[in-house]
Structure formats: C-alpha cells, structure tokens
N, C-alpha and C positions, 0 to 999 in steps of 0.2 A: 503493501498501498503506499501512496505517496506520503513524503512527511515522515515516514519510519526509519529509523538508524538502526539498520542492519548490519553495514558494513563495517568491516572492521579499519582502523583507522588507518590513513597511509602514511608511509614515513615523514614528509613533510607534516602534516598534522601532529605526528608525533615530536618532530624538532621544533614546532611552534609553542607545543604542549610543554615540552622540556625547559624552553628560554623564559617560561612564565613561571616555573617552579612547579607544574603539574606533574609530577612522576609518582609511581608506586610505592612509597617504601613505608615498614614499619618500625616504629618508635619502640614495638617491644623486643625486636628481635634486634636492635641496637643495646637498649636493657640488658637483654640476657649475655651477649657477649662482653660488654664491660663488665656485669659481673663475673662472668665466668674467669676474664683474664684480671680483675681484681681478688679474686679467689686465688688463683694459679699465684701471682704475685707475691701475695699476701703468706702463700706457703711457701716458698722458695726465700724470699724478703724479708719474713716475719719476723725469723729467732734475730737475724743481724740488728736490725731496725730495734729490736727489743733490748739485744743488749747496748745497743747505741745511745738510747733513750735511757736505761738503768745506768749506764755510766755517766751520765749528764747529769742525772737526779743525786747519784751519789758524792760526784763533786760538789755542787751546789749545797748537798748537806754538809758537807766538811769545811765548805767555805763561808758559811753561814753561821757554823756551830758556834763561833764565840763574835758576836753581834757587835762588839767591841772595837774589833781590829777591822769592819768591813769599812772600807770608804767608798766615796761615789762612784770613783772610777771603777774599782772590784765588782759594786752592781751594775755597772753599765758591760764589762766584761762577762760578768755572770749571765746578764740574760742576752749578749751577743751569742755566748755558747750556745746556750738554750737554745735560740732560735736557729741556730746552724744544725745542730744537733737534730732537732725535729724536720726540718726540710731534707735533712739527707735521709732521715728514716720513711717520711712520706714520698720522697721523690721516687724511688723505683714502682711503687705501685700506684701513683698519679700517672707517672710516663705509660706504665702499661694501660693502663685504662683509655687515657688519651689515644695511645696509638691505635688499639682496639676499637675505639669507635669511629676513628678514621678509616680503618682499615674496612668495616663491615657497610659503613655509608660510602666507599667506593665500589664496594660489591655490589649493594642494591642499586644503586642508581646510574655506576660508572665516575670515572672522573672525565666530567666535563662541567666544569664552573662554568654558570650565568648569571648575570648581574640582575636578570627579568624579575627573578623572586623578590630583590632588596628593594624594587622601586616603590615608592606609598600607594597604596591604592585605598580610594575612600570606602570600596566595598567590605575592606576588611574589620572597619571599623565601624559597618551598619550595624546598629542594635538589632533590626527586623533579620536581616539576613543571618547575623551572629545566632540567634532565636531559632532561626530554621534550622541551622545546623545542630545545635543541639538538643533541641526537641523532635528532630525528623525522622524518618526513618532508619537512618544510620543511630538513632539514639539506642535502640532494641540492640543493634548487633554489639555496639560496645559497651551495654550492660550486660549482656550475657559473656562476652570477652573478660570481662573484669570477674564477674561472679565465677567463672572457670578458672580463672588464675588464682582467686581465692580459695577458692575448693579443692584444685590441684595442689598447692603448696600446703593446706592446710593437712592435706590427708598423707600427703608427705610426711610432714612433722609427725603427724599421729604414729602413722603406721611405725616409723623410728623410734619414737620417746616409749610407746607403749611398752614395745617388750623389754627396755632396760629401766622402767620405773623400780623393780625389787634392786638393781644393781646400784643405780642411782640412790636409794636411800639409805642403801651399804655403804655410803662413802661419807654419812653425817660421824665427825669426829679425826678426818684424816687431814694430814697436815696441806697448809695452804698448796704449796707447790706440788703435791701431787694432787690437790684436787682442781687446780687450776688445769694441771694439764691433762687431767682426765675430761675434765668441761671442753677445754678448746677444742680438743679432738672431736668431740661428739659434736661441737657448734659446726665446726668445719665440714663433718659428713653430712650434716643438715642442708646448710649452706650448699654444696655442692648436689645434692640432690633435688633441693628446688631448684638452685640456677639450671640446672637441666632439663627438668620441666619446664622452665618459663622460656629455654630456649627452644624446646618442641612448640611451646605456644606461639613466641616470635616466629618460625619457620611456616607454623598455618595462616599467620595476621600475615604477614609477607604475601603468600599466595592470595589471601584474599585482597588485599589492599591492591595488589597486580592487577586481578581479576576487576576489579571493580573501579579502577582508573581505567583498562581497556573499554571497561564498558561505558565510561561517561565520554570516551573520545569518538565513539563509535561515530559514524555517517552516514549521509543518504544515498540511494544508489544517484541520483544527480548530482549529489556534491562530488563523488568520485569521478562521474564523467567529465564534469567542468574542470575538475583540476590534472586531470589527464589529458584533456585538451590544450591546456596551458602551459602545459608542461616542455612542449618542443618548440615553441615560437619564440620568436626574440620578444627583447623585455618591451619595445617600444609597441608592437603590437598587443603584446598582454594588457599595456596601461591603457592602451584604446581600446579594448575589449570590454575593459573593466570602466573605464567612461561610460562608453556605450549602454551598459548594464544597469551601472547608476542612474543614470538618466531614462532608461526605460523604466527601472524598478521604481523610479521619482514619479514618474509621469503617473503610473498605474496606484501608486500610493494615493497621489492628490486626487485621480480618478472619483477614489473610493471613499475620500472626505465627505463628501455629501450624504453617503447613505450614514453615515455616523450616528448614534445613539447619546454620545455627547462628547465634548472635548475637553480634558483636565488641562489647564493652563497655570504657569508660576508667577505672573498671568503674561511677562513679556520672551523670558529667556525660553522656556518649553512649552510644548504642546504637544499631547498623546489624544488622537481619536479613537476610541472605544465604540464596539457595538455588541451588544447580548439579544440573539435572537431566540433563544430558549431551547434550541436544537444542539449546544455544547454544554460543556459541562463549567465554562468559565468565558468573561468576556473575552473576545477577539480585538488584539490591536491593528486596527486600519491602515495607522499613519502615525508619524513621529518625526521632530524636529526640533530643532534649536536657532535662537536669534532670527535671522531672515527666514527660514524654512518655516520655524513654527509662527512667526508671521503671516504667511502665506496661507498656513493653514488654518489660519481663526479668519481671516479672511473669506475663505473657500467656505468655512463653516457658517459664517454669519451671512453668505449672501443665500446660503440653502435654509437657513434657519436651523441649525443645528445649536442647542444649547452649548455654552461657554460655563465652565465652573472650574473658578478660583480655588486649587487646592494645591499650594505649593511644595511642601514633603512629597503628595501622592505624586505630582506631575515631576517632579524629580526621580524618582524611586522607578516610574514607568521606563520614565524615559532611559535610567542606566539598567534595568533588569529585564526589560523586554524588545521581543524582537518584530520587526512588521510579520502579520501573517502567524503570526503565534497568540496562543491563549496568555493571559496574564497568570505569573506564579501564584502558589496558593497561599504566602504570606500577604499577599495583596486585596485575597478575595474579600475581606471584611470592608475595607477602607472603599473598594471600588464599589461595593453594595449599596453603602452609605449613600455614593455619589448620583447611582444608577435610581437609588430609591428617590433622593430629591428632584431628580430631573423627571420621573414617573408622574410624581406628587403637581408639580410644577404642569405639565402637560394634559394632565386630567382637571385642573384645576382653570385652565385655559378652554 
C-alpha cells in the first residue's frame, strides 16, 4: 500500500541517520562491559592498590603520632602523598573501565565520529516530545527490561548466597583478616556472576536496539525509487530536479489550502492547514509554511473563507513535527481537537 514503509533503509539513508547520531546502540551493553573490565582490573590490581593505600595510611599515622612536631609544610606533604597514593591505586581500574567503554562503543557503532549529534536541537528539549518518549510504547519495553535486570541479578545473588548461609553464620568470631578475605571472595564471585548476566542482557538489548533503529529508518517504495534515480545523475541535474519537485509539491499544497477546515497560525511566522473528514484516525496536514509561505497560505485561506485560529505553541509544534500529507502525531491530538471543536462551534453559530 502507498505510504507504508516496507523497504529497508538504503546506505544513503543510514549514512544520513548516522550523521545525526541515530544509531542502534545499547547503554546496558556498555555498562556490562565496563563492569566486567572493572572487576577484572580490581582482581589483578586490587591487592597492589590495597597495599599502596595501607602504606600511605601507616605513614600518615606515624607522622601525626606526635601532633606537636607536625608543621604546616608536613601537613601539605602528607596530603600530597595521600592524594598521589590514591590516584595510583585507582588509576589502573579507572583506565581499564575507560578503555573498555571506548572499545565497546566502537564495536557497536564503528569508529566514524560525527558532529551532527552534538548540534543543538530544540526538539530534544521539547517537553511534549520528551513526555511522548517516556510514556510512549517504548516505556513498556524499557520497564520490562529493567524488571528483567533486577530479577535476574536478584536470582543470581539468592542462588549463590542461599547455600552458604550456614557457612557465613559460622564466621562469627573469626579474625578481621580472615573475615575480610572470605567476604571479598564471596562478593567478587557474586559480582562476576551478576556482570555476566548483565552482559547477556546487554547483548539482547543491543539486538533489540538495532532492530528498533532499522525499523524506524524503513522507507517507502517510492522513496527508494526516487533515490535510485538520482544517484547516477550529475549534481546540477539533481538540484534542478529537486527544485522542480519542490515547486510542484508547493503548488499542490497551495491548491489544497481552500479545502482545509482550519489554519493554525503563529500568527505571522507559521501557518499550518488542517483537515479532518472523519475517515482518518487523525487530522491531516494539507499545507504548512513559514514567513512568506505562511503569508500566502493565510491569504488563500481568507479568500476561501477558511477560519484562521491563532495558537502560537501549537503552530510551532505542528510546523516542526508534521509533514504535508501526513496525519498529526498523537501528542498533538488534544490541542488540535480543541481548535477543531472551536471552529465547528463558530460554523454552527454562523
């Protein structure tokens, strides 16, 4: 059927999406790999870090044993030594986590830096769009994923700890060193099992995110055909074709303005023509424009007797998020319904 996006995205479409930062990646997979790297680094560098921190603490205690002989310079040296010791102890673990995070990101999306995702985008701070992302269909998938993570990690901890409750209870009264050694071994074993489970969840989430991204970039058959036609043409010819297409589309758009039910205006900068005939699930965008094009839309609407309704936030949202020939998005249903109800009441009163 026309208008259905059934075709896979072309390489050109994927490249354009990548430049905008639209790639399939999993934050859970990043977190799992960083956690595993941190645990391995802690296991190998942890004893040396503990010794270094212990030496620094013992040296500090020796120096401050007699406060009367501690000078201001010695306090500064003491703090500097403690800071260096802490930095050297933490550095190997932090470096391993940082390297792991970079590597897994490169594995997921490849090493193709793009500044497009860093450009300011007003849509990213739009509260309506943000609420739609939070409470939309993706909310259920994210909720299930979070519950799965908590449930799996909790089950792993319980399965490991439950058989050892008697052994843990028998540790009462043992020395601090033996207790710390036993607890650290158990905690590391639990953490490794949880990290592996988290890694499996991250892999599944990565596959889901890739599928979701590919689905969002699907194209219509006509879009694929148009792109294929323009690939082998000189840039000048493609530019001329785009100008003719834009001119024809603008002419068709202006011809549809007199048939609209209402024109939502800014009132001078934006204008969006809407029509709702009851056969569709939502109102249809017949035309939209900015500045001079918006002025022309208002002139044609006035000549045809189409009502003009000033609603600045709604006009900006419609112009930014809607395409001509498509239905309005769900997050604008309520606002547009109020405008149409107002227009219908005016029509009945007249």
